CHARMM-style PDB file with segment names, atoms N, HN, CA, C and O in Angstrom:
ATOM      1  N   MET     1      92.979  32.390 136.976  1.00  0.00      PROA
ATOM      2  CA  MET     1      92.313  33.630 137.370  1.00  0.00      PROA
ATOM      3  C   MET     1      92.460  33.827 138.878  1.00  0.00      PROA
ATOM      4  O   MET     1      92.468  32.863 139.643  1.00  0.00      PROA
ATOM      5  N   SER     2      92.572  35.068 139.286  1.00  0.00      PROA
ATOM      6  HN  SER     2      92.565  35.851 138.665  1.00  0.00      PROA
ATOM      7  CA  SER     2      92.739  35.396 140.702  1.00  0.00      PROA
ATOM      8  C   SER     2      91.466  35.106 141.482  1.00  0.00      PROA
ATOM      9  O   SER     2      90.364  35.110 140.934  1.00  0.00      PROA
ATOM     10  N   GLN     3      91.643  34.858 142.756  1.00  0.00      PROA
ATOM     11  HN  GLN     3      92.539  34.855 143.201  1.00  0.00      PROA
ATOM     12  CA  GLN     3      90.516  34.669 143.655  1.00  0.00      PROA
ATOM     13  C   GLN     3      89.779  35.995 143.822  1.00  0.00      PROA
ATOM     14  O   GLN     3      90.397  37.051 143.688  1.00  0.00      PROA
ATOM     15  N   PRO     4      88.457  35.974 144.115  1.00  0.00      PROA
ATOM     16  CA  PRO     4      87.689  37.216 144.250  1.00  0.00      PROA
ATOM     17  C   PRO     4      88.302  38.219 145.236  1.00  0.00      PROA
ATOM     18  O   PRO     4      88.338  39.417 144.955  1.00  0.00      PROA
ATOM     19  N   ARG     5      88.777  37.744 146.373  1.00  0.00      PROA
ATOM     20  HN  ARG     5      88.748  36.771 146.601  1.00  0.00      PROA
ATOM     21  CA  ARG     5      89.380  38.666 147.351  1.00  0.00      PROA
ATOM     22  C   ARG     5      90.636  39.318 146.799  1.00  0.00      PROA
ATOM     23  O   ARG     5      90.895  40.498 147.037  1.00  0.00      PROA
ATOM     24  N   GLU     6      91.415  38.533 146.054  1.00  0.00      PROA
ATOM     25  HN  GLU     6      91.204  37.575 145.860  1.00  0.00      PROA
ATOM     26  CA  GLU     6      92.641  39.074 145.447  1.00  0.00      PROA
ATOM     27  C   GLU     6      92.288  40.137 144.414  1.00  0.00      PROA
ATOM     28  O   GLU     6      92.939  41.180 144.348  1.00  0.00      PROA
ATOM     29  N   VAL     7      91.271  39.879 143.615  1.00  0.00      PROA
ATOM     30  HN  VAL     7      90.743  39.032 143.668  1.00  0.00      PROA
ATOM     31  CA  VAL     7      90.838  40.863 142.617  1.00  0.00      PROA
ATOM     32  C   VAL     7      90.346  42.132 143.313  1.00  0.00      PROA
ATOM     33  O   VAL     7      90.667  43.240 142.883  1.00  0.00      PROA
ATOM     34  N   ASP     8      89.576  41.975 144.378  1.00  0.00      PROA
ATOM     35  HN  ASP     8      89.315  41.075 144.727  1.00  0.00      PROA
ATOM     36  CA  ASP     8      89.114  43.143 145.133  1.00  0.00      PROA
ATOM     37  C   ASP     8      90.293  43.951 145.670  1.00  0.00      PROA
ATOM     38  O   ASP     8      90.284  45.181 145.619  1.00  0.00      PROA
ATOM     39  N   ARG     9      91.299  43.261 146.182  1.00  0.00      PROA
ATOM     40  HN  ARG     9      91.307  42.262 146.224  1.00  0.00      PROA
ATOM     41  CA  ARG     9      92.492  43.938 146.707  1.00  0.00      PROA
ATOM     42  C   ARG     9      93.215  44.675 145.585  1.00  0.00      PROA
ATOM     43  O   ARG     9      93.662  45.807 145.771  1.00  0.00      PROA
ATOM     44  N   LEU    10      93.331  44.040 144.425  1.00  0.00      PROA
ATOM     45  HN  LEU    10      92.968  43.121 144.273  1.00  0.00      PROA
ATOM     46  CA  LEU    10      94.000  44.674 143.285  1.00  0.00      PROA
ATOM     47  C   LEU    10      93.227  45.900 142.787  1.00  0.00      PROA
ATOM     48  O   LEU    10      93.827  46.909 142.416  1.00  0.00      PROA
ATOM     49  N   ILE    11      91.918  45.807 142.783  1.00  0.00      PROA
ATOM     50  HN  ILE    11      91.431  44.987 143.084  1.00  0.00      PROA
ATOM     51  CA  ILE    11      91.089  46.950 142.386  1.00  0.00      PROA
ATOM     52  C   ILE    11      91.303  48.109 143.348  1.00  0.00      PROA
ATOM     53  O   ILE    11      91.508  49.244 142.919  1.00  0.00      PROA
ATOM     54  N   ALA    12      91.258  47.830 144.639  1.00  0.00      PROA
ATOM     55  HN  ALA    12      91.091  46.908 144.987  1.00  0.00      PROA
ATOM     56  CA  ALA    12      91.461  48.885 145.642  1.00  0.00      PROA
ATOM     57  C   ALA    12      92.839  49.527 145.495  1.00  0.00      PROA
ATOM     58  O   ALA    12      92.972  50.747 145.596  1.00  0.00      PROA
ATOM     59  N   ALA    13      93.857  48.711 145.259  1.00  0.00      PROA
ATOM     60  HN  ALA    13      93.749  47.721 145.178  1.00  0.00      PROA
ATOM     61  CA  ALA    13      95.215  49.241 145.095  1.00  0.00      PROA
ATOM     62  C   ALA    13      95.298  50.108 143.840  1.00  0.00      PROA
ATOM     63  O   ALA    13      95.951  51.152 143.848  1.00  0.00      PROA
ATOM     64  N   THR    14      94.653  49.689 142.785  1.00  0.00      PROA
ATOM     65  HN  THR    14      94.123  48.841 142.778  1.00  0.00      PROA
ATOM     66  CA  THR    14      94.671  50.462 141.543  1.00  0.00      PROA
ATOM     67  C   THR    14      93.913  51.764 141.703  1.00  0.00      PROA
ATOM     68  O   THR    14      94.326  52.785 141.154  1.00  0.00      PROA
ATOM     69  N   HSD    15      92.810  51.754 142.443  1.00  0.00      PROA
ATOM     70  HN  HSD    15      92.474  50.925 142.889  1.00  0.00      PROA
ATOM     71  CA  HSD    15      92.090  53.002 142.728  1.00  0.00      PROA
ATOM     72  C   HSD    15      93.012  53.992 143.452  1.00  0.00      PROA
ATOM     73  O   HSD    15      93.057  55.176 143.117  1.00  0.00      PROA
ATOM     74  N   ARG    16      93.742  53.487 144.447  1.00  0.00      PROA
ATOM     75  HN  ARG    16      93.705  52.526 144.720  1.00  0.00      PROA
ATOM     76  CA  ARG    16      94.662  54.365 145.186  1.00  0.00      PROA
ATOM     77  C   ARG    16      95.747  54.919 144.263  1.00  0.00      PROA
ATOM     78  O   ARG    16      96.099  56.096 144.350  1.00  0.00      PROA
ATOM     79  N   ARG    17      96.276  54.069 143.380  1.00  0.00      PROA
ATOM     80  HN  ARG    17      95.990  53.113 143.310  1.00  0.00      PROA
ATOM     81  CA  ARG    17      97.296  54.529 142.428  1.00  0.00      PROA
ATOM     82  C   ARG    17      96.734  55.604 141.496  1.00  0.00      PROA
ATOM     83  O   ARG    17      97.412  56.586 141.192  1.00  0.00      PROA
ATOM     84  N   PHE    18      95.493  55.413 141.046  1.00  0.00      PROA
ATOM     85  HN  PHE    18      94.942  54.615 141.293  1.00  0.00      PROA
ATOM     86  CA  PHE    18      94.851  56.389 140.166  1.00  0.00      PROA
ATOM     87  C   PHE    18      94.741  57.747 140.860  1.00  0.00      PROA
ATOM     88  O   PHE    18      95.106  58.773 140.287  1.00  0.00      PROA
ATOM     89  N   VAL    19      94.238  57.750 142.092  1.00  0.00      PROA
ATOM     90  HN  VAL    19      93.941  56.917 142.558  1.00  0.00      PROA
ATOM     91  CA  VAL    19      94.078  59.007 142.835  1.00  0.00      PROA
ATOM     92  C   VAL    19      95.438  59.673 143.036  1.00  0.00      PROA
ATOM     93  O   VAL    19      95.564  60.886 142.864  1.00  0.00      PROA
ATOM     94  N   LYS    20      96.437  58.906 143.392  1.00  0.00      PROA
ATOM     95  HN  LYS    20      96.335  57.921 143.532  1.00  0.00      PROA
ATOM     96  CA  LYS    20      97.781  59.461 143.589  1.00  0.00      PROA
ATOM     97  C   LYS    20      98.323  60.054 142.293  1.00  0.00      PROA
ATOM     98  O   LYS    20      98.892  61.146 142.289  1.00  0.00      PROA
ATOM     99  N   ALA    21      98.139  59.323 141.192  1.00  0.00      PROA
ATOM    100  HN  ALA    21      97.677  58.436 141.195  1.00  0.00      PROA
ATOM    101  CA  ALA    21      98.629  59.810 139.895  1.00  0.00      PROA
ATOM    102  C   ALA    21      97.912  61.098 139.485  1.00  0.00      PROA
ATOM    103  O   ALA    21      98.548  62.035 139.004  1.00  0.00      PROA
ATOM    104  N   MET    22      96.607  61.147 139.672  1.00  0.00      PROA
ATOM    105  HN  MET    22      96.090  60.386 140.063  1.00  0.00      PROA
ATOM    106  CA  MET    22      95.865  62.353 139.278  1.00  0.00      PROA
ATOM    107  C   MET    22      96.172  63.513 140.222  1.00  0.00      PROA
ATOM    108  O   MET    22      96.240  64.661 139.786  1.00  0.00      PROA
ATOM    109  N   ASP    23      96.358  63.225 141.514  1.00  0.00      PROA
ATOM    110  HN  ASP    23      96.303  62.291 141.869  1.00  0.00      PROA
ATOM    111  CA  ASP    23      96.752  64.288 142.447  1.00  0.00      PROA
ATOM    112  C   ASP    23      98.059  64.937 141.997  1.00  0.00      PROA
ATOM    113  O   ASP    23      98.243  66.144 142.156  1.00  0.00      PROA
ATOM    114  N   ALA    24      98.960  64.142 141.440  1.00  0.00      PROA
ATOM    115  HN  ALA    24      98.810  63.161 141.310  1.00  0.00      PROA
ATOM    116  CA  ALA    24     100.236  64.677 140.963  1.00  0.00      PROA
ATOM    117  C   ALA    24     100.074  65.454 139.659  1.00  0.00      PROA
ATOM    118  O   ALA    24     100.812  66.409 139.418  1.00  0.00      PROA
ATOM    119  N   ARG    25      99.123  65.061 138.817  1.00  0.00      PROA
ATOM    120  HN  ARG    25      98.523  64.285 139.013  1.00  0.00      PROA
ATOM    121  CA  ARG    25      98.964  65.692 137.502  1.00  0.00      PROA
ATOM    122  C   ARG    25      98.098  66.943 137.502  1.00  0.00      PROA
ATOM    123  O   ARG    25      98.354  67.872 136.736  1.00  0.00      PROA
ATOM    124  N   VAL    26      97.080  66.978 138.350  1.00  0.00      PROA
ATOM    125  HN  VAL    26      96.872  66.223 138.972  1.00  0.00      PROA
ATOM    126  CA  VAL    26      96.118  68.089 138.313  1.00  0.00      PROA
ATOM    127  C   VAL    26      96.786  69.458 138.466  1.00  0.00      PROA
ATOM    128  O   VAL    26      96.428  70.377 137.729  1.00  0.00      PROA
ATOM    129  N   PRO    27      97.726  69.636 139.377  1.00  0.00      PROA
ATOM    130  CA  PRO    27      98.323  70.972 139.511  1.00  0.00      PROA
ATOM    131  C   PRO    27      98.988  71.489 138.229  1.00  0.00      PROA
ATOM    132  O   PRO    27      99.043  72.699 138.010  1.00  0.00      PROA
ATOM    133  N   ALA    28      99.484  70.602 137.397  1.00  0.00      PROA
ATOM    134  HN  ALA    28      99.440  69.619 137.575  1.00  0.00      PROA
ATOM    135  CA  ALA    28     100.172  71.017 136.171  1.00  0.00      PROA
ATOM    136  C   ALA    28      99.225  71.189 134.984  1.00  0.00      PROA
ATOM    137  O   ALA    28      99.644  71.656 133.925  1.00  0.00      PROA
ATOM    138  N   MET    29      97.967  70.820 135.148  1.00  0.00      PROA
ATOM    139  HN  MET    29      97.627  70.441 136.009  1.00  0.00      PROA
ATOM    140  CA  MET    29      97.010  70.943 134.047  1.00  0.00      PROA
ATOM    141  C   MET    29      96.659  72.405 133.793  1.00  0.00      PROA
ATOM    142  O   MET    29      96.616  73.226 134.709  1.00  0.00      PROA
ATOM    143  N   SER    30      96.411  72.701 132.527  1.00  0.00      PROA
ATOM    144  HN  SER    30      96.445  72.034 131.783  1.00  0.00      PROA
ATOM    145  CA  SER    30      95.918  74.034 132.190  1.00  0.00      PROA
ATOM    146  C   SER    30      94.490  74.169 132.728  1.00  0.00      PROA
ATOM    147  O   SER    30      93.824  73.164 132.973  1.00  0.00      PROA
ATOM    148  N   PRO    31      94.023  75.400 132.910  1.00  0.00      PROA
ATOM    149  CA  PRO    31      92.638  75.582 133.360  1.00  0.00      PROA
ATOM    150  C   PRO    31      91.622  74.884 132.445  1.00  0.00      PROA
ATOM    151  O   PRO    31      90.630  74.331 132.920  1.00  0.00      PROA
ATOM    152  N   GLU    32      91.872  74.914 131.152  1.00  0.00      PROA
ATOM    153  HN  GLU    32      92.677  75.363 130.766  1.00  0.00      PROA
ATOM    154  CA  GLU    32      90.954  74.260 130.207  1.00  0.00      PROA
ATOM    155  C   GLU    32      90.948  72.747 130.400  1.00  0.00      PROA
ATOM    156  O   GLU    32      89.894  72.112 130.375  1.00  0.00      PROA
ATOM    157  N   MET    33      92.138  72.177 130.593  1.00  0.00      PROA
ATOM    158  HN  MET    33      92.994  72.693 130.613  1.00  0.00      PROA
ATOM    159  CA  MET    33      92.250  70.738 130.812  1.00  0.00      PROA
ATOM    160  C   MET    33      91.558  70.349 132.112  1.00  0.00      PROA
ATOM    161  O   MET    33      90.884  69.321 132.178  1.00  0.00      PROA
ATOM    162  N   LYS    34      91.723  71.169 133.145  1.00  0.00      PROA
ATOM    163  HN  LYS    34      92.270  72.004 133.092  1.00  0.00      PROA
ATOM    164  CA  LYS    34      91.058  70.885 134.422  1.00  0.00      PROA
ATOM    165  C   LYS    34      89.544  70.886 134.252  1.00  0.00      PROA
ATOM    166  O   LYS    34      88.856  70.022 134.796  1.00  0.00      PROA
ATOM    167  N   GLU    35      89.023  71.850 133.502  1.00  0.00      PROA
ATOM    168  HN  GLU    35      89.581  72.553 133.061  1.00  0.00      PROA
ATOM    169  CA  GLU    35      87.573  71.914 133.277  1.00  0.00      PROA
ATOM    170  C   GLU    35      87.084  70.671 132.535  1.00  0.00      PROA
ATOM    171  O   GLU    35      86.039  70.115 132.874  1.00  0.00      PROA
ATOM    172  N   THR    36      87.830  70.237 131.533  1.00  0.00      PROA
ATOM    173  HN  THR    36      88.679  70.688 131.258  1.00  0.00      PROA
ATOM    174  CA  THR    36      87.448  69.047 130.780  1.00  0.00      PROA
ATOM    175  C   THR    36      87.508  67.811 131.662  1.00  0.00      PROA
ATOM    176  O   THR    36      86.583  66.998 131.668  1.00  0.00      PROA
ATOM    177  N   TYR    37      88.585  67.672 132.397  1.00  0.00      PROA
ATOM    178  HN  TYR    37      89.336  68.332 132.392  1.00  0.00      PROA
ATOM    179  CA  TYR    37      88.736  66.527 133.297  1.00  0.00      PROA
ATOM    180  C   TYR    37      87.612  66.498 134.321  1.00  0.00      PROA
ATOM    181  O   TYR    37      87.017  65.449 134.568  1.00  0.00      PROA
ATOM    182  N   PHE    38      87.323  67.643 134.911  1.00  0.00      PROA
ATOM    183  HN  PHE    38      87.806  68.495 134.710  1.00  0.00      PROA
ATOM    184  CA  PHE    38      86.257  67.724 135.909  1.00  0.00      PROA
ATOM    185  C   PHE    38      84.904  67.363 135.300  1.00  0.00      PROA
ATOM    186  O   PHE    38      84.110  66.656 135.921  1.00  0.00      PROA
ATOM    187  N   SER    39      84.648  67.837 134.112  1.00  0.00      PROA
ATOM    188  HN  SER    39      85.293  68.411 133.608  1.00  0.00      PROA
ATOM    189  CA  SER    39      83.376  67.539 133.442  1.00  0.00      PROA
ATOM    190  C   SER    39      83.219  66.037 133.195  1.00  0.00      PROA
ATOM    191  O   SER    39      82.176  65.458 133.501  1.00  0.00      PROA
ATOM    192  N   VAL    40      84.241  65.421 132.649  1.00  0.00      PROA
ATOM    193  HN  VAL    40      85.088  65.890 132.400  1.00  0.00      PROA
ATOM    194  CA  VAL    40      84.172  63.984 132.358  1.00  0.00      PROA
ATOM    195  C   VAL    40      84.092  63.178 133.658  1.00  0.00      PROA
ATOM    196  O   VAL    40      83.293  62.247 133.762  1.00  0.00      PROA
ATOM    197  N   LEU    41      84.906  63.530 134.635  1.00  0.00      PROA
ATOM    198  HN  LEU    41      85.554  64.286 134.550  1.00  0.00      PROA
ATOM    199  CA  LEU    41      84.911  62.820 135.911  1.00  0.00      PROA
ATOM    200  C   LEU    41      83.571  62.946 136.618  1.00  0.00      PROA
ATOM    201  O   LEU    41      83.071  61.968 137.174  1.00  0.00      PROA
ATOM    202  N   THR    42      82.986  64.130 136.605  1.00  0.00      PROA
ATOM    203  HN  THR    42      83.392  64.925 136.153  1.00  0.00      PROA
ATOM    204  CA  THR    42      81.693  64.347 137.243  1.00  0.00      PROA
ATOM    205  C   THR    42      80.601  63.502 136.586  1.00  0.00      PROA
ATOM    206  O   THR    42      79.783  62.888 137.271  1.00  0.00      PROA
ATOM    207  N   LYS    43      80.599  63.478 135.263  1.00  0.00      PROA
ATOM    208  HN  LYS    43      81.264  63.977 134.707  1.00  0.00      PROA
ATOM    209  CA  LYS    43      79.609  62.642 134.559  1.00  0.00      PROA
ATOM    210  C   LYS    43      79.764  61.181 134.942  1.00  0.00      PROA
ATOM    211  O   LYS    43      78.775  60.495 135.200  1.00  0.00      PROA
ATOM    212  N   LEU    44      80.998  60.705 134.981  1.00  0.00      PROA
ATOM    213  HN  LEU    44      81.801  61.262 134.771  1.00  0.00      PROA
ATOM    214  CA  LEU    44      81.243  59.311 135.325  1.00  0.00      PROA
ATOM    215  C   LEU    44      80.777  58.996 136.741  1.00  0.00      PROA
ATOM    216  O   LEU    44      80.083  58.003 136.958  1.00  0.00      PROA
ATOM    217  N   VAL    45      81.148  59.821 137.693  1.00  0.00      PROA
ATOM    218  HN  VAL    45      81.712  60.628 137.517  1.00  0.00      PROA
ATOM    219  CA  VAL    45      80.777  59.577 139.093  1.00  0.00      PROA
ATOM    220  C   VAL    45      79.265  59.637 139.267  1.00  0.00      PROA
ATOM    221  O   VAL    45      78.690  58.804 139.967  1.00  0.00      PROA
ATOM    222  N   ASP    46      78.616  60.611 138.640  1.00  0.00      PROA
ATOM    223  HN  ASP    46      79.083  61.288 138.071  1.00  0.00      PROA
ATOM    224  CA  ASP    46      77.151  60.699 138.729  1.00  0.00      PROA
ATOM    225  C   ASP    46      76.500  59.406 138.246  1.00  0.00      PROA
ATOM    226  O   ASP    46      75.560  58.910 138.867  1.00  0.00      PROA
ATOM    227  N   LYS    47      76.998  58.868 137.148  1.00  0.00      PROA
ATOM    228  HN  LYS    47      77.761  59.271 136.644  1.00  0.00      PROA
ATOM    229  CA  LYS    47      76.433  57.629 136.602  1.00  0.00      PROA
ATOM    230  C   LYS    47      76.744  56.433 137.512  1.00  0.00      PROA
ATOM    231  O   LYS    47      75.889  55.573 137.724  1.00  0.00      PROA
ATOM    232  N   LEU    48      77.950  56.383 138.040  1.00  0.00      PROA
ATOM    233  HN  LEU    48      78.644  57.081 137.868  1.00  0.00      PROA
ATOM    234  CA  LEU    48      78.319  55.272 138.913  1.00  0.00      PROA
ATOM    235  C   LEU    48      77.519  55.291 140.222  1.00  0.00      PROA
ATOM    236  O   LEU    48      77.276  54.242 140.820  1.00  0.00      PROA
ATOM    237  N   GLU    49      77.119  56.468 140.654  1.00  0.00      PROA
ATOM    238  HN  GLU    49      77.317  57.319 140.169  1.00  0.00      PROA
ATOM    239  CA  GLU    49      76.333  56.567 141.892  1.00  0.00      PROA
ATOM    240  C   GLU    49      74.894  56.092 141.711  1.00  0.00      PROA
ATOM    241  O   GLU    49      74.188  55.869 142.695  1.00  0.00      PROA
ATOM    242  N   THR    50      74.460  55.938 140.479  1.00  0.00      PROA
ATOM    243  HN  THR    50      75.034  56.119 139.680  1.00  0.00      PROA
ATOM    244  CA  THR    50      73.137  55.391 140.202  1.00  0.00      PROA
ATOM    245  C   THR    50      73.281  53.868 140.236  1.00  0.00      PROA
ATOM    246  O   THR    50      73.548  53.233 139.215  1.00  0.00      PROA
ATOM    247  N   GLU    51      73.100  53.301 141.418  1.00  0.00      PROA
ATOM    248  HN  GLU    51      72.883  53.817 142.247  1.00  0.00      PROA
ATOM    249  CA  GLU    51      73.420  51.890 141.644  1.00  0.00      PROA
ATOM    250  C   GLU    51      72.618  50.927 140.788  1.00  0.00      PROA
ATOM    251  O   GLU    51      73.093  49.837 140.467  1.00  0.00      PROA
ATOM    252  N   GLU    52      71.409  51.317 140.416  1.00  0.00      PROA
ATOM    253  HN  GLU    52      71.023  52.202 140.676  1.00  0.00      PROA
ATOM    254  CA  GLU    52      70.589  50.398 139.621  1.00  0.00      PROA
ATOM    255  C   GLU    52      71.002  50.361 138.155  1.00  0.00      PROA
ATOM    256  O   GLU    52      70.512  49.534 137.385  1.00  0.00      PROA
ATOM    257  N   LYS    53      71.913  51.267 137.769  1.00  0.00      PROA
ATOM    258  HN  LYS    53      72.311  51.939 138.394  1.00  0.00      PROA
ATOM    259  CA  LYS    53      72.380  51.309 136.386  1.00  0.00      PROA
ATOM    260  C   LYS    53      73.531  50.320 136.210  1.00  0.00      PROA
ATOM    261  O   LYS    53      74.538  50.417 136.911  1.00  0.00      PROA
ATOM    262  N   PRO    54      73.396  49.368 135.279  1.00  0.00      PROA
ATOM    263  CA  PRO    54      74.485  48.403 135.051  1.00  0.00      PROA
ATOM    264  C   PRO    54      75.753  49.100 134.543  1.00  0.00      PROA
ATOM    265  O   PRO    54      75.680  50.118 133.855  1.00  0.00      PROA
ATOM    266  N   LEU    55      76.907  48.541 134.889  1.00  0.00      PROA
ATOM    267  HN  LEU    55      76.968  47.714 135.448  1.00  0.00      PROA
ATOM    268  CA  LEU    55      78.179  49.126 134.461  1.00  0.00      PROA
ATOM    269  C   LEU    55      78.294  49.193 132.942  1.00  0.00      PROA
ATOM    270  O   LEU    55      78.903  50.120 132.409  1.00  0.00      PROA
ATOM    271  N   ARG    56      77.724  48.230 132.251  1.00  0.00      PROA
ATOM    272  HN  ARG    56      77.229  47.477 132.685  1.00  0.00      PROA
ATOM    273  CA  ARG    56      77.745  48.249 130.779  1.00  0.00      PROA
ATOM    274  C   ARG    56      77.041  49.504 130.253  1.00  0.00      PROA
ATOM    275  O   ARG    56      77.522  50.156 129.327  1.00  0.00      PROA
ATOM    276  N   GLU    57      75.898  49.829 130.858  1.00  0.00      PROA
ATOM    277  HN  GLU    57      75.507  49.298 131.610  1.00  0.00      PROA
ATOM    278  CA  GLU    57      75.152  51.020 130.452  1.00  0.00      PROA
ATOM    279  C   GLU    57      75.936  52.296 130.776  1.00  0.00      PROA
ATOM    280  O   GLU    57      75.957  53.235 129.980  1.00  0.00      PROA
ATOM    281  N   VAL    58      76.570  52.323 131.932  1.00  0.00      PROA
ATOM    282  HN  VAL    58      76.553  51.561 132.578  1.00  0.00      PROA
ATOM    283  CA  VAL    58      77.405  53.469 132.312  1.00  0.00      PROA
ATOM    284  C   VAL    58      78.497  53.666 131.265  1.00  0.00      PROA
ATOM    285  O   VAL    58      78.724  54.783 130.799  1.00  0.00      PROA
ATOM    286  N   ALA    59      79.163  52.591 130.903  1.00  0.00      PROA
ATOM    287  HN  ALA    59      78.979  51.684 131.282  1.00  0.00      PROA
ATOM    288  CA  ALA    59      80.252  52.675 129.921  1.00  0.00      PROA
ATOM    289  C   ALA    59      79.740  53.156 128.567  1.00  0.00      PROA
ATOM    290  O   ALA    59      80.371  54.000 127.930  1.00  0.00      PROA
ATOM    291  N   GLN    60      78.611  52.632 128.129  1.00  0.00      PROA
ATOM    292  HN  GLN    60      78.098  51.947 128.647  1.00  0.00      PROA
ATOM    293  CA  GLN    60      78.055  53.043 126.837  1.00  0.00      PROA
ATOM    294  C   GLN    60      77.695  54.530 126.840  1.00  0.00      PROA
ATOM    295  O   GLN    60      77.994  55.251 125.888  1.00  0.00      PROA
ATOM    296  N   GLU    61      77.059  54.975 127.904  1.00  0.00      PROA
ATOM    297  HN  GLU    61      76.815  54.390 128.678  1.00  0.00      PROA
ATOM    298  CA  GLU    61      76.686  56.392 128.009  1.00  0.00      PROA
ATOM    299  C   GLU    61      77.919  57.287 128.065  1.00  0.00      PROA
ATOM    300  O   GLU    61      77.950  58.350 127.444  1.00  0.00      PROA
ATOM    301  N   MET    62      78.934  56.856 128.810  1.00  0.00      PROA
ATOM    302  HN  MET    62      78.909  55.993 129.314  1.00  0.00      PROA
ATOM    303  CA  MET    62      80.137  57.669 128.924  1.00  0.00      PROA
ATOM    304  C   MET    62      80.858  57.777 127.582  1.00  0.00      PROA
ATOM    305  O   MET    62      81.378  58.839 127.238  1.00  0.00      PROA
ATOM    306  N   MET    63      80.889  56.699 126.836  1.00  0.00      PROA
ATOM    307  HN  MET    63      80.467  55.837 127.114  1.00  0.00      PROA
ATOM    308  CA  MET    63      81.536  56.750 125.518  1.00  0.00      PROA
ATOM    309  C   MET    63      80.854  57.792 124.642  1.00  0.00      PROA
ATOM    310  O   MET    63      81.518  58.559 123.945  1.00  0.00      PROA
ATOM    311  N   THR    64      79.546  57.815 124.679  1.00  0.00      PROA
ATOM    312  HN  THR    64      79.006  57.192 125.245  1.00  0.00      PROA
ATOM    313  CA  THR    64      78.789  58.751 123.866  1.00  0.00      PROA
ATOM    314  C   THR    64      78.933  60.177 124.372  1.00  0.00      PROA
ATOM    315  O   THR    64      79.232  61.082 123.592  1.00  0.00      PROA
ATOM    316  N   GLU    65      78.727  60.388 125.659  1.00  0.00      PROA
ATOM    317  HN  GLU    65      78.484  59.653 126.292  1.00  0.00      PROA
ATOM    318  CA  GLU    65      78.687  61.731 126.220  1.00  0.00      PROA
ATOM    319  C   GLU    65      80.056  62.390 126.327  1.00  0.00      PROA
ATOM    320  O   GLU    65      80.170  63.604 126.159  1.00  0.00      PROA
ATOM    321  N   ALA    66      81.082  61.618 126.601  1.00  0.00      PROA
ATOM    322  HN  ALA    66      80.989  60.632 126.738  1.00  0.00      PROA
ATOM    323  CA  ALA    66      82.398  62.201 126.845  1.00  0.00      PROA
ATOM    324  C   ALA    66      83.277  62.243 125.600  1.00  0.00      PROA
ATOM    325  O   ALA    66      84.334  62.873 125.615  1.00  0.00      PROA
ATOM    326  N   MET    67      82.860  61.590 124.538  1.00  0.00      PROA
ATOM    327  HN  MET    67      82.001  61.078 124.526  1.00  0.00      PROA
ATOM    328  CA  MET    67      83.719  61.494 123.359  1.00  0.00      PROA
ATOM    329  C   MET    67      84.138  62.864 122.835  1.00  0.00      PROA
ATOM    330  O   MET    67      85.310  63.074 122.524  1.00  0.00      PROA
ATOM    331  N   HSD    68      83.211  63.778 122.737  1.00  0.00      PROA
ATOM    332  HN  HSD    68      82.259  63.607 122.990  1.00  0.00      PROA
ATOM    333  CA  HSD    68      83.529  65.115 122.227  1.00  0.00      PROA
ATOM    334  C   HSD    68      84.578  65.791 123.106  1.00  0.00      PROA
ATOM    335  O   HSD    68      85.554  66.345 122.601  1.00  0.00      PROA
ATOM    336  N   GLU    69      84.375  65.746 124.411  1.00  0.00      PROA
ATOM    337  HN  GLU    69      83.582  65.296 124.822  1.00  0.00      PROA
ATOM    338  CA  GLU    69      85.314  66.385 125.329  1.00  0.00      PROA
ATOM    339  C   GLU    69      86.685  65.717 125.300  1.00  0.00      PROA
ATOM    340  O   GLU    69      87.709  66.398 125.335  1.00  0.00      PROA
ATOM    341  N   VAL    70      86.707  64.417 125.238  1.00  0.00      PROA
ATOM    342  HN  VAL    70      85.874  63.864 125.209  1.00  0.00      PROA
ATOM    343  CA  VAL    70      87.968  63.685 125.212  1.00  0.00      PROA
ATOM    344  C   VAL    70      88.721  63.987 123.915  1.00  0.00      PROA
ATOM    345  O   VAL    70      89.938  64.174 123.937  1.00  0.00      PROA
ATOM    346  N   LEU    71      88.019  64.034 122.804  1.00  0.00      PROA
ATOM    347  HN  LEU    71      87.030  63.881 122.786  1.00  0.00      PROA
ATOM    348  CA  LEU    71      88.659  64.360 121.530  1.00  0.00      PROA
ATOM    349  C   LEU    71      89.269  65.761 121.568  1.00  0.00      PROA
ATOM    350  O   LEU    71      90.383  65.963 121.084  1.00  0.00      PROA
ATOM    351  N   GLN    72      88.560  66.713 122.129  1.00  0.00      PROA
ATOM    352  HN  GLN    72      87.655  66.549 122.521  1.00  0.00      PROA
ATOM    353  CA  GLN    72      89.103  68.068 122.260  1.00  0.00      PROA
ATOM    354  C   GLN    72      90.336  68.064 123.131  1.00  0.00      PROA
ATOM    355  O   GLN    72      91.308  68.758 122.836  1.00  0.00      PROA
ATOM    356  N   MET    73      90.308  67.290 124.203  1.00  0.00      PROA
ATOM    357  HN  MET    73      89.518  66.726 124.443  1.00  0.00      PROA
ATOM    358  CA  MET    73      91.443  67.234 125.122  1.00  0.00      PROA
ATOM    359  C   MET    73      92.657  66.630 124.424  1.00  0.00      PROA
ATOM    360  O   MET    73      93.773  67.127 124.575  1.00  0.00      PROA
ATOM    361  N   VAL    74      92.445  65.575 123.672  1.00  0.00      PROA
ATOM    362  HN  VAL    74      91.538  65.171 123.550  1.00  0.00      PROA
ATOM    363  CA  VAL    74      93.546  64.898 122.994  1.00  0.00      PROA
ATOM    364  C   VAL    74      94.132  65.786 121.893  1.00  0.00      PROA
ATOM    365  O   VAL    74      95.346  65.814 121.689  1.00  0.00      PROA
ATOM    366  N   GLN    75      93.267  66.505 121.192  1.00  0.00      PROA
ATOM    367  HN  GLN    75      92.281  66.483 121.357  1.00  0.00      PROA
ATOM    368  CA  GLN    75      93.723  67.370 120.108  1.00  0.00      PROA
ATOM    369  C   GLN    75      94.328  68.654 120.641  1.00  0.00      PROA
ATOM    370  O   GLN    75      95.050  69.353 119.930  1.00  0.00      PROA
ATOM    371  N   GLY    76      94.028  68.963 121.904  1.00  0.00      PROA
ATOM    372  HN  GLY    76      93.441  68.396 122.481  1.00  0.00      PROA
ATOM    373  CA  GLY    76      94.525  70.022 122.691  1.00  0.00      PROA
ATOM    374  C   GLY    76      94.939  71.279 122.165  1.00  0.00      PROA
ATOM    375  OT1 GLY    76      95.362  72.154 122.919  1.00  0.00      PROA
TER     376      GLY     76
END
């Protein structure tokens, strides 16, 4: 297993890759897709900003709350 600092570095690098990838994709999204993405992303960020909420709880809530929107997006 990687050392904690190495894992932190890998997480930071992956965050940067995610932002870069989404920056490239957002312009090509349909308005409906953008609205869905924004809705899901906003819910996730709001939950993550609640520091006292464990990540497990955030994940469980997101699975429940975003499932409908994600299914619509996938079925497109």
